KERODO-516300 format. One line per 10 residues: number of its first residue (from 1); their letters; for each residue x, y, z of C-alpha. Coordinates in nm, 4 decimals, m for minus. Layout:
NUM = a = X:Y:Z | ...
This chain:
1 = mkplllrrfl = m1.8211:4.1765:m1.0439 | m1.5192:4.4218:m1.0071 | m1.3056:4.4107:m1.2923 | m0.9947:4.2803:m1.0939 | m1.1673:4.0129:m0.8805 | m1.3465:3.8547:m1.2619 | m0.9964:3.8917:m1.3998 | m0.8216:3.6651:m1.1108 | m1.1510:3.4414:m1.1417 | m1.0745:3.3769:m1.5115
11 = lvyaltvffg = m0.7323:3.2985:m1.4465 | m0.8238:3.0548:m1.1735 | m1.0584:2.8779:m1.3786 | m0.8725:2.9157:m1.7209 | m0.6037:2.7519:m1.5431 | m0.7875:2.4302:m1.3668 | m0.9529:2.3701:m1.7424 | m0.6088:2.3101:m1.8503 | m0.4767:2.1403:m1.5806 | m0.7557:1.9167:m1.6139
21 = aigfqstaqn = m0.7490:1.8900:m1.9452 | m0.4055:1.7661:m1.9506 | m0.4198:1.5075:m1.6675 | m0.2224:1.7334:m1.4208 | m0.2879:1.6413:m1.0610 | m0.1324:1.8821:m0.7980 | m0.2501:1.6382:m0.4922 | m0.0431:1.3202:m0.3587 | m0.1719:1.0137:m0.3203 | m0.3767:0.9061:m0.0592
31 = yslydnieql = m0.1458:0.7237:0.2367 | m0.1336:0.7529:0.6451 | 0.1787:0.8416:0.8552 | 0.1739:0.6115:1.1608 | 0.4475:0.7302:1.4196 | 0.4382:0.4242:1.6133 | 0.3626:0.0528:1.5988 | 0.0527:0.1169:1.8242 | m0.1189:0.3100:1.5332 | m0.0667:0.0024:1.2847
41 = qarikqagns = m0.1800:m0.2013:1.5436 | m0.5012:m0.0083:1.5940 | m0.5841:0.0081:1.2454 | m0.4867:m0.3815:1.2270 | m0.8012:m0.3928:1.4707 | m1.0604:m0.2143:1.2361 | m1.0523:m0.4549:1.0185 | m1.2426:m0.6558:1.2595 | m1.2837:m1.0495:1.1158 | m1.1885:m0.9272:0.8087
51 = tivinfwatw = m0.9107:m1.0847:0.6351 | m0.6087:m0.8361:0.6054 | m0.3211:m0.8723:0.4056 | m0.0235:m0.6719:0.5302 | 0.3129:m0.6212:0.2737 | 0.5940:m0.4316:0.4130 | 0.8382:m0.2930:0.1442 | 0.9822:0.0111:0.1305 | 1.0921:0.2469:m0.2084 | 1.4866:0.1299:m0.2003
61 = ckpcveelpc = 1.3849:m0.2184:m0.2220 | 1.4253:m0.3552:m0.5608 | 1.2623:m0.6740:m0.4297 | 0.9516:m0.4799:m0.3031 | 0.8906:m0.2677:m0.5912 | 0.8547:m0.5744:m0.8072 | 0.5865:m0.7329:m0.6354 | 0.3648:m0.4203:m0.5687 | 0.1770:m0.5274:m0.8468 | 0.0978:m0.8552:m0.7644
71 = feefrekyah = m0.1024:m0.6852:m0.4491 | m0.2492:m0.4208:m0.6717 | m0.3956:m0.6978:m0.8614 | m0.5227:m0.9040:m0.5656 | m0.6471:m0.6083:m0.4311 | m0.9083:m0.5521:m0.7240 | m0.9581:m0.9353:m0.7825 | m1.1459:m0.9644:m0.3883 | m1.2510:m0.6140:m0.4025 | m1.5400:m0.7322:m0.3669
81 = qdiqvllvsl = m1.4999:m1.0149:m0.0644 | m1.4085:m0.9321:0.2799 | m1.0625:m0.8706:0.2406 | m0.7998:m0.5717:0.2760 | m0.4752:m0.4982:0.1679 | m0.2473:m0.2839:0.3051 | 0.1259:m0.1644:0.1796 | 0.3048:m0.0787:0.4568 | 0.5984:0.1156:0.3538 | 0.9190:0.1545:0.5909
91 = dfrsqlekkf = 1.0480:0.4219:0.4165 | 1.2345:0.6791:0.6556 | 1.0305:0.9982:0.7679 | 1.3078:1.1910:0.6633 | 1.2182:1.1238:0.2584 | 0.9003:1.1599:0.2774 | 0.8698:1.4767:0.0747 | 1.2088:1.3602:m0.1920 | 1.1843:1.0231:m0.2027 | 0.8167:0.8628:m0.0702
101 = ipflnnqrlr = 0.5264:1.1023:m0.2161 | 0.7044:1.0935:m0.5641 | 0.7000:0.7128:m0.5962 | 0.3322:0.7318:m0.4591 | 0.2473:0.9868:m0.7291 | 0.4046:0.7953:m1.0004 | 0.2634:0.4763:m0.9106 | m0.0427:0.5439:m0.8833 | m0.1384:0.2580:m0.6062 | m0.5052:0.2401:m0.5447
111 = sevvlladqd = m0.4311:m0.0291:m0.2273 | m0.4150:0.1439:0.1397 | m0.0846:0.3026:0.1909 | 0.0902:0.3608:0.5292 | 0.4370:0.4647:0.5999 | 0.5336:0.3512:0.9803 | 0.7962:0.5923:1.0881 | 0.8720:0.4124:1.4120 | 1.2541:0.3364:1.4061 | 1.2452:0.0905:1.7244
121 = vntwipkiye = 1.2849:m0.1701:1.4753 | 1.3762:m0.3867:1.7979 | 1.0600:m0.3343:2.0003 | 0.8018:m0.3470:1.7169 | 0.9153:m0.6171:1.4627 | 0.8889:m0.8969:1.7130 | 0.5647:m0.7604:1.7705 | 0.4601:m0.8530:1.4027 | 0.5939:m1.1528:1.3995 | 0.8268:m1.3540:1.6792
131 = dwdgaipatl = 1.0588:m1.4768:1.4548 | 1.0978:m1.1855:1.1853 | 1.4321:m1.0600:1.1555 | 1.3405:m0.7154:1.0178 | 1.4347:m0.8176:0.6497 | 1.1643:m0.7400:0.3634 | 0.9259:m0.7772:0.1165 | 0.7590:m0.9290:0.4222 | 0.3990:m1.0050:0.4155 | 0.1426:m1.0722:0.7613
141 = vlkgdkrkfs = m0.2134:m1.2514:0.6834 | m0.4425:m1.1917:0.9607 | m0.8180:m1.2984:1.0206 | m0.9342:m1.2706:1.3587 | m0.6682:m1.5289:1.5431 | m0.5149:m1.6691:1.2508 | m0.2095:m1.5476:1.0834 | 0.0958:m1.6616:0.8445 | 0.3848:m1.5077:0.7939 | 0.5650:m1.4994:0.4635
151 = lgkfdsledl = 0.9505:m1.3870:0.3978 | 1.0786:m1.2365:0.1037 | 0.8923:m1.1411:m0.2645 | 0.6222:m1.3091:m0.4070 | 0.7221:m1.3990:m0.8218 | 0.3474:m1.3778:m0.9580 | 0.0043:m1.3750:m0.8153 | m0.0736:m1.6875:m0.8308 | 0.1888:m1.6990:m0.5795 | 0.0221:m1.4420:m0.3776
161 = hdfvqpflpi = m0.3383:m1.6180:m0.3766 | m0.1705:m1.9803:m0.3199 | m0.0281:m1.8122:0.0153 | m0.3319:m1.6134:0.0993 | m0.5588:m1.9262:0.0197 | m0.6028:m2.0272:0.3492 | m0.7728:m1.7042:0.4540 | m1.0083:m1.6532:0.1294 | m1.3974:m1.7551:0.1286 | m1.3995:m1.7880:m0.2476
171 = apdfmkpvsc = m1.0826:m1.7554:m0.5005 | m1.2340:m1.5504:m0.8480 | m1.2442:m1.7713:m1.1401 | m1.0141:m1.4900:m1.3586 | m0.7320:m1.6053:m1.1619 | m0.4275:m1.5717:m1.4278 | m0.0770:m1.5491:m1.3830 | 0.0921:m1.2293:m1.3162 | 0.4507:m1.1227:m1.3001 | 0.5294:m0.9450:m1.0021
181 = ggk = 0.8629:m0.8043:m1.1631 | 1.2045:m0.9389:m1.2482 | 1.0939:m1.3196:m1.3939
């Protein structure tokens, strides 16, 4: 190996080891960017007959951010069952680099995250739930043809569990109250 190439290799290797040792992570958390409601509808159809819990939220919505830990805990408790948690952000595409990605990297959410950038809200909101006025946080649970909608923040994991209960196969026996922030 040529000396210059060897030095470059050693420098890259040393930086990789150093930043790995201090826990530096340069990659953003995974998320999907949907430009229109049809992409979200296609994702929902992929769930098939699974229960899918869809939370509509935004980084600028304090109650939304406060309840995210409940959805994360819920996803974890039901990880081995046929249940999916989809966190659909309504943040603006223009804030993607400045606000959305840094928020995701800070929170390290493990649930599936989608940024719905479709700004034609008057068209797509009624497709989600006919009586929804667009306020967030909002949660939709679907399984086959069954659906249930909730407007507002869940204050605890127990509240979220109770809301989703009619769609659940078996409740875990280790359910314990977890605050969703603010209380």
